[in-house]
C-alpha positions as CSV (number, residue, x, y, z in Angstrom):
1,M,-22.1,33.0,31.4
2,S,-18.6,33.3,31.5
3,V,-16.2,32.1,28.7
4,K,-13.2,30.2,29.3
5,P,-10.1,32.1,28.3
6,E,-8.8,29.2,25.8
7,I,-12.3,29.4,24.1
8,E,-11.8,33.1,23.9
9,G,-8.5,32.5,22.0
10,R,-9.8,30.2,19.6
11,I,-12.7,32.7,18.8
12,R,-10.3,35.3,18.1
13,K,-8.3,33.1,15.9
14,L,-11.6,31.9,14.1
15,E,-12.4,35.7,13.6
16,E,-9.3,36.4,11.9
17,K,-9.3,33.4,9.6
18,Y,-12.9,34.1,8.5
19,R,-12.3,37.7,8.1
20,N,-9.4,37.1,5.7
21,S,-12.2,35.2,3.6
22,G,-14.4,37.9,3.2
23,Q,-17.0,36.4,5.7
24,D,-17.7,37.4,9.2
25,L,-17.6,34.4,12.0
26,G,-21.2,34.6,13.0
27,S,-22.0,33.5,9.1
28,Y,-19.9,30.3,9.7
29,L,-21.3,29.9,13.3
30,D,-24.8,29.9,11.8
31,G,-24.0,27.2,9.5
32,L,-21.9,25.4,12.1
33,L,-25.1,25.7,14.3
34,Y,-27.5,24.3,11.6
35,Q,-25.3,21.5,10.3
36,R,-26.3,18.0,11.0
37,Y,-23.9,15.6,12.9
38,L,-21.5,13.7,10.7
39,T,-21.7,10.0,10.6
40,Y,-19.2,7.5,9.6
41,W,-21.4,6.0,6.6
42,D,-21.9,9.6,5.1
43,Y,-18.3,10.7,5.6
44,I,-17.1,7.7,3.5
45,H,-20.0,7.4,1.2
46,L,-20.5,4.0,2.5
47,D,-23.7,3.4,0.8
48,T,-22.3,4.4,-2.4
49,L,-19.0,2.5,-2.2
50,L,-20.8,-0.5,-1.5
51,S,-23.2,-0.1,-4.4
52,I,-21.0,-0.1,-7.4
53,Q,-19.9,-3.7,-7.8
54,V,-22.2,-4.9,-10.5
55,P,-21.6,-8.3,-11.9
56,R,-22.3,-8.8,-15.5
57,T,-23.0,-12.6,-14.8
58,H,-24.7,-15.1,-11.9
59,F,-21.2,-16.5,-11.1
60,P,-20.6,-15.5,-7.2
61,D,-17.0,-15.0,-7.8
62,E,-17.3,-12.4,-10.3
63,E,-18.3,-10.1,-7.3
64,I,-14.9,-10.8,-5.7
65,F,-13.4,-10.0,-9.1
66,I,-14.8,-6.7,-9.0
67,M,-14.2,-5.9,-5.5
68,Y,-10.6,-7.1,-5.5
69,H,-9.8,-4.5,-8.6
70,Q,-11.5,-1.7,-7.0
71,I,-9.5,-2.3,-3.7
72,T,-6.8,-2.2,-6.0
73,E,-7.3,0.8,-7.8
74,L,-7.6,2.6,-4.3
75,Y,-4.6,1.5,-3.5
76,F,-3.1,2.6,-6.5
77,K,-4.8,6.2,-5.9
78,L,-2.9,6.3,-2.4
79,I,0.3,5.5,-4.0
80,I,0.1,8.4,-6.4
81,H,-1.2,10.6,-3.5
82,E,2.5,9.9,-2.0
83,Q,4.2,10.5,-5.2
84,K,2.8,13.9,-5.9
85,Q,3.8,15.1,-2.4
86,L,7.2,13.9,-3.3
87,I,7.3,15.4,-6.7
88,D,6.1,18.9,-5.1
89,D,8.5,19.0,-2.2
90,R,10.9,21.7,-2.1
91,L,12.6,21.1,1.3
92,Q,14.5,18.2,0.2
93,K,15.1,16.4,3.8
94,A,16.1,12.9,3.9
95,D,13.3,11.9,6.4
96,F,10.4,13.2,4.2
97,Y,11.3,11.0,1.3
98,I,12.1,8.0,3.4
99,Q,8.5,8.3,5.0
100,K,6.9,8.9,2.0
101,I,8.6,6.0,0.0
102,N,8.2,3.8,2.8
103,R,4.3,4.6,2.7
104,I,4.3,3.5,-1.0
105,N,6.1,0.5,-0.2
106,N,3.5,-0.6,2.6
107,Y,1.1,0.0,0.2
108,Y,2.6,-2.0,-2.4
109,R,3.1,-5.0,0.3
110,V,-0.7,-5.1,0.9
111,L,-1.1,-5.3,-2.8
112,I,1.3,-8.1,-3.3
113,S,0.1,-9.9,-0.2
114,S,-3.6,-9.7,-1.1
115,F,-2.8,-11.3,-4.8
116,D,-3.7,-14.6,-2.9
117,I,-7.4,-13.6,-3.4
118,M,-6.8,-13.8,-7.1
119,I,-4.8,-16.9,-7.1
120,N,-6.6,-19.2,-4.4
121,G,-9.7,-17.1,-3.7
122,M,-11.7,-17.8,-6.9
123,E,-12.9,-21.2,-8.6
124,R,-11.0,-21.4,-11.7
125,E,-14.0,-22.6,-13.5
126,Q,-16.0,-19.8,-12.6
127,F,-13.6,-17.5,-13.7
128,L,-13.0,-19.0,-17.3
129,R,-16.5,-18.3,-17.6
130,Y,-17.7,-15.1,-16.3
131,R,-14.2,-13.5,-17.9
132,M,-15.8,-14.2,-21.7
133,S,-18.4,-11.6,-20.4
134,L,-15.8,-9.2,-19.8
135,L,-14.1,-8.6,-23.4
136,P,-12.5,-6.9,-24.4
137,A,-11.9,-5.4,-21.0
138,S,-8.5,-6.3,-19.3
139,G,-6.4,-5.1,-16.1
140,F,-3.8,-3.9,-18.8
141,Q,-6.3,-0.7,-19.0
142,S,-5.4,0.3,-15.4
143,A,-4.4,4.1,-16.0
144,Q,-3.5,4.6,-12.5
145,F,-0.8,1.9,-12.7
146,R,0.6,3.7,-15.6
147,M,0.4,6.9,-14.1
148,I,2.4,5.2,-11.0
149,E,5.2,4.7,-13.4
150,I,5.1,7.8,-15.2
151,Y,5.4,9.7,-12.0
152,S,8.3,7.2,-10.8
153,T,11.1,7.6,-13.6
154,P,11.7,9.4,-17.1
155,L,9.8,7.7,-19.9
156,Y,13.2,6.4,-21.4
157,N,13.4,4.1,-18.6
158,L,10.1,2.6,-19.2
159,L,11.2,1.5,-22.6
160,P,11.9,-2.2,-23.1
161,E,15.4,-2.9,-22.6
162,S,15.8,-4.2,-26.2
163,A,14.6,-0.9,-27.6
164,Q,16.6,1.7,-25.3
165,G,19.5,1.8,-27.7
166,E,17.3,3.0,-30.7
167,F,16.2,6.1,-28.4
168,S,17.6,9.1,-26.4
169,P,16.7,10.2,-23.0
170,D,16.2,13.5,-24.8
171,D,13.6,12.4,-27.6
172,P,10.2,14.4,-27.6
173,V,7.8,12.8,-24.9
174,E,5.6,11.8,-27.4
175,T,8.2,9.8,-29.3
176,L,9.2,7.9,-25.8
177,Y,5.5,7.2,-25.1
178,E,4.8,5.7,-28.2
179,N,7.4,3.4,-27.5
180,I,6.7,2.4,-23.9
181,Y,7.1,-1.3,-23.2
182,W,3.4,-1.9,-21.9
183,K,2.2,-1.4,-25.5
184,R,4.3,-4.3,-26.8
185,G,2.0,-6.7,-24.4
186,A,-1.2,-5.8,-26.4
187,I,-0.2,-6.4,-30.0
188,D,-2.0,-9.3,-31.5
189,S,1.0,-12.1,-31.9
190,K,-0.8,-13.4,-35.1
191,T,-1.5,-10.2,-37.1
192,G,0.7,-7.9,-35.6
193,E,-2.0,-5.3,-34.9
194,K,-2.8,-3.2,-31.9
195,T,-5.7,-5.0,-30.1
196,L,-9.2,-3.4,-29.5
197,T,-8.0,-3.2,-25.6
198,L,-5.1,-1.1,-26.6
199,K,-6.9,1.0,-28.9
200,Q,-9.5,1.8,-26.4
201,F,-6.9,2.3,-23.7
202,E,-4.9,4.7,-26.0
203,Y,-8.0,6.5,-27.1
204,R,-9.0,7.4,-23.6
205,Y,-6.1,8.2,-21.8
206,T,-3.1,9.0,-24.3
207,P,-3.7,12.8,-23.7
208,R,-3.6,12.5,-20.1
209,F,-0.6,10.4,-20.3
210,I,1.3,12.8,-22.5
211,R,0.5,15.7,-20.4
212,I,1.3,14.1,-17.1
213,A,4.8,12.9,-18.7
214,K,5.3,16.5,-19.7
215,E,4.7,18.1,-16.5
216,V,6.8,15.7,-14.3
217,K,9.6,15.7,-17.0
218,G,12.7,16.3,-14.8
219,V,10.9,15.7,-11.6
220,T,9.9,12.3,-11.5
221,L,10.7,10.2,-8.2
222,Y,14.0,9.5,-9.5
223,E,15.3,12.7,-11.0
224,K,14.0,14.3,-7.6
225,Y,16.4,11.8,-5.6
226,L,19.5,12.7,-8.3
227,S,18.8,16.5,-7.6
228,L,18.9,16.0,-3.7
229,P,21.9,17.2,-1.7
230,K,24.8,14.6,-1.6
231,E,24.1,13.9,2.0
232,V,20.3,13.2,1.4
233,R,21.3,10.9,-1.7
234,E,23.7,9.1,0.3
235,N,21.2,8.3,3.0
236,E,21.3,4.6,3.5
237,L,17.5,4.2,4.5
238,L,16.5,6.2,1.7
239,I,18.3,4.2,-0.9
240,E,17.3,0.7,0.7
241,A,13.5,2.1,0.5
242,M,13.9,3.3,-3.0
243,R,15.5,-0.2,-3.8
244,H,12.5,-1.8,-2.0
245,L,10.1,0.2,-4.2
246,D,11.7,-0.7,-7.5
247,V,11.4,-4.5,-6.8
248,N,8.0,-4.1,-5.2
249,A,6.9,-2.1,-8.3
250,N,8.6,-4.2,-10.8
251,V,9.1,-7.4,-9.9
252,N,7.0,-8.5,-6.9
253,W,3.8,-6.8,-8.1
254,N,4.0,-7.9,-11.7
255,L,4.9,-11.5,-10.8
256,M,2.2,-12.2,-8.2
257,H,-0.1,-10.8,-11.1
258,M,1.6,-13.2,-13.4
259,G,1.1,-15.9,-10.9
260,A,-2.5,-15.5,-10.8
261,A,-2.6,-15.3,-14.7
262,Y,-0.4,-18.6,-14.6
263,R,-3.1,-20.2,-12.2
264,H,-6.1,-19.5,-14.3
265,L,-5.2,-19.3,-17.8
266,S,-2.4,-21.9,-18.0
267,K,-3.4,-25.8,-17.7
268,E,-1.5,-28.8,-19.3
269,K,0.7,-26.7,-21.3
270,K,-1.9,-24.8,-23.0
271,T,-2.1,-21.2,-22.4
272,I,-5.5,-19.5,-22.7
273,D,-5.7,-15.5,-24.0
274,A,-5.9,-13.0,-21.5
275,T,-9.3,-11.0,-22.0
276,G,-8.4,-8.2,-24.6
277,G,-6.0,-10.5,-26.2
278,T,-3.0,-9.2,-24.3
279,N,0.3,-11.3,-24.2
280,W,0.9,-12.2,-20.4
281,K,3.6,-14.6,-20.9
282,Q,5.6,-12.0,-23.0
283,Y,4.1,-8.7,-21.1
284,L,4.3,-9.6,-17.4
285,P,7.6,-11.4,-16.9
286,P,10.0,-8.6,-15.4
287,S,13.0,-10.4,-16.8
288,F,11.7,-9.9,-20.3
289,Q,11.3,-6.2,-20.5
290,K,13.7,-5.1,-17.4
291,I,11.5,-2.1,-16.4
292,I,13.9,-0.4,-13.5
293,F,12.6,2.9,-12.0
294,F,16.0,3.6,-10.2
295,P,18.8,2.2,-12.5
296,E,21.7,3.8,-10.3
297,F,21.0,1.8,-7.4
298,W,21.5,-1.6,-9.4
299,S,24.5,-3.3,-10.5
300,A,25.2,-4.5,-14.1
301,K,24.6,-8.1,-12.6
302,E,21.6,-7.2,-10.6
303,K,19.9,-5.7,-13.8
304,A,21.0,-8.7,-16.1
305,D,19.3,-11.3,-13.4
306,W,16.4,-8.7,-13.0
307,G,13.3,-10.9,-12.0
308,K,15.1,-14.1,-13.4
309,Q,14.7,-16.3,-10.4
310,W,10.9,-15.4,-10.0
311,V,10.2,-16.5,-13.6
312,E,12.2,-19.7,-13.6
313,H,10.0,-20.8,-10.6
314,I,7.0,-19.9,-12.0
315,F,7.7,-21.6,-15.2
316,N,9.6,-24.5,-13.8
317,P,7.2,-27.4,-14.3
318,Q,9.0,-29.7,-11.6
319,T,8.1,-27.0,-8.9
320,N,4.8,-26.0,-10.3
321,E,1.4,-27.8,-10.9
């Protein structure tokens, strides 16, 4: 049987490819001959994926709670996947940066819009009961969200605004990390001590966070932008995309989270503690911490008003039930 010229060409390319790997093409063709057909469910490990929702109580809505957080973590992984490509980039082309930042914004838009599931998709009374079986676990302990922040901007920009005057961007990574803004959200308001939630989180992830911070020092997304050629830095589409990312990550996402906490943990002027003892009313509002990944893009007034309108809306008793 004759072989079509285009097939012969591909076979020659395959021979060259596998010759460089130290194996002959025939060995690989044997593997291909005996390999089973790939199925959708095997490719994405569907059975495994659907088996990892393990509620700790009998309340039906707990399964929603678990799946929502698992989906969220997958989107965080997608964001980090794009961030790493930007950090590793050497070509410094505007189109590449715009494409990747827009992808990240698309992931955030899905996350932000999906929070309606947390706000209106669960019964409050069920939540208040099954949440007690989760202690001291907390969404505060999402390591991937912290990694997104570390990949985005120098650690100095992740200090609370009130603390930045006490430190320098040139301070050691360990010093800046120890004073990072989110640690203040897991301090017991009565004792001033670190909560168990924070202690567990630090024990598990501090070495990894420190390692990542050192690896990306000087090449975070913000620093990569600052090192781009002038004509790329001044690209309006890139600036717009990065501004949207700053707002999505540090205003919209946090405040949708805060809206869910307010919906489930506040009633009749009484605030219920979050699992893990995190002080969510002090920790989540962006106008309190003023975390901004890309400060160059914002005026002094915009920084001063960072997230303020959202917070006033959420806590205004005349506009919220």
